[in-house]
N, C-alpha and C positions, 0 to 999 in steps of 0.2 A: 504494500500500499504505499510505503514511503517512497518508492520509485515513482509511482504515479504522480504523487505530489510534486516530486522534483521535476518530472517532465511537464507538468502543468505550470509550474513556476517558470521553468525554462521558456515555455511558450508564451507566457504573459510578459516576461522580460524582453523578449524579442519583438513584441507586438509594436513597439515604438519605432522600430527600424522600417524603412520604406524601400522595397525593391524598385519602385518606380523612380526613384531618385538616381538610380544608376544610369549612365549612358547606355544606349542600345547595344553597343559592341561588348561593353563590360558585362551587361546582363546576360547576353548570349553566351559569353565565355563561362560565366558562372553556371548557367543552366546546362551547358554541355558538360562541365566538370561534374555536376551533380549526377547526371545521367551516367557517365562513365563510372563514377564511383559507387553507383547504385545506392545513393542516399535515401531514396524513397523506400526501397525495400529494407534497408537497415533501420530507418526510422520506425516504420510500422512494426517490424520484427522486435525491435528493442521496446517499443511501447507495450506490446502484448507480452513479451518475456518479462518486463519489469513488473507488470500487473501480476503475472503468475508468481514470480519471485516474492512480490509483496504479500500474496496469499499465503505463502509458506505454511506456518503451522495451522492456519485455518483449514487448508486443504487436508492436512493430516487428521484433524479433528472430525472432519465431515466423513471420513472413511469409517468412523465408528457408528455412524447413524444407520438406520435401516436403509435398504437399496432405494426405496421409494423416495425418501428424502434426499439421498445422494443424487438421484435423477433430477429432482426439482432443483436442487442447488446447482447442478451442472447446466441445466436449462437457464437459470437466472444468470449465471456466470457468462454464458454465451451471449445473452442479451446484453449484459454490461460491456462485454468486449465490442459488440456491434456498435453500442453507443459511443464508446470510446473512439472507435475508428471514425465514426461519423462526425463527432465533435472535435476530435484532435488528429484525424487522419491527414493524410498527404495534402489533399486539396485544400484543407482548412489552414494548415500550418505552412505550406510551401512558400507564400510570400515572405514570411518572417525568416524562414531558412535561407532562401535566396538573399534576403537583405542582410542577414548575418554573415553568409559567405562573402557577399559583395563588400561588406565593411571590412572584412579581415583579410581578403585576397585581392590584390590589384588585378586589373585585367590580364596583365602579362603573367603574373603568378598562377592564375586560373588556367591560362593556356599551357603554361609549363607543367603544371600538376596533371592536367588532362593528358598531355603528351606521355608523361611518365606512366599514368595509370592505364593508358592504352597499350603499353608494352606488354609483352608476355609476363614479365614478373609482376607488373602492376595488376594485370588481370587475375593472376593467382592470388595476390593480396586481397583484391576485391572480393573474389569468390570465397575466400576463407573468413573474411572479417564477421560476418553474421554468425557463423558457427563459433568462432572464438568468442564473440561478445556473449552468446548464450551460454557457453561453457563457463565463462567468467562470472556471469550472474549466478549460475548454479553454485559455483565454488563460494562466492561471496555470500549467498543465502545460507549455505551450510555453516560457514564461519560465524555468521550472525547468530544462528540458532544456539551455538555454544557460548557466544559472547553475550547474548541478550540477558541471561540471568545475572551476569556480573553487572551489566549496565543497570539493571532494576535494583540490584543490591546497593550500588553506589548511590543511585538517586534516592532510595529510601533511607539510607544512612544520612544523606545530606538534608533530606527533608525533616528528619527527626532531631537535628542538632538545634 
C-alpha cells in the first residue's frame, strides 16, 4: 500500500510540469526515448507490482479465509487494479512523465540515450528491466516483513516515552 501512495505522490508532484512547454523537436526526442525504453510497460508493471507488494501480509491473511471469501477478495482486488490503471495508467500520467523526462534530459541527451538503448545491449537492458524491478520489489517486500516488527517496536517505544 505504501508503494501506491509513493506512486500517487510522484504523480501529483509531476503534475506541475508541462510537456507542452517543450519545443516540438525536444518533445519528439523524449517521446521516442520513452518508447525505446518501454517506459509505459515499465510504469504500468511497477504500478501493479507496487500494489501487490503493498498488499503483502494482507494477501497472506486472506488465504486463511473460506474459498468463497478469497474469491470475493480477488474479484475486489481485480476491480481496484482496473481503477488504478484507469486513474493512474499511462494515458493519464503520460504528460507528466514526458514533462519530467523533458525537464531532466536535453534534446541531445534524449537522442543519445535513444541511440544507446536501440543497440543490442540496450535492448537487452530494456527487456530485463521489468523482471529485475519485479524481483527487487519482491526481495524488498520480504525484507520489510522481517523489519516491520522492529519498526513497530521502535515506534511503540518512542510513543511511550
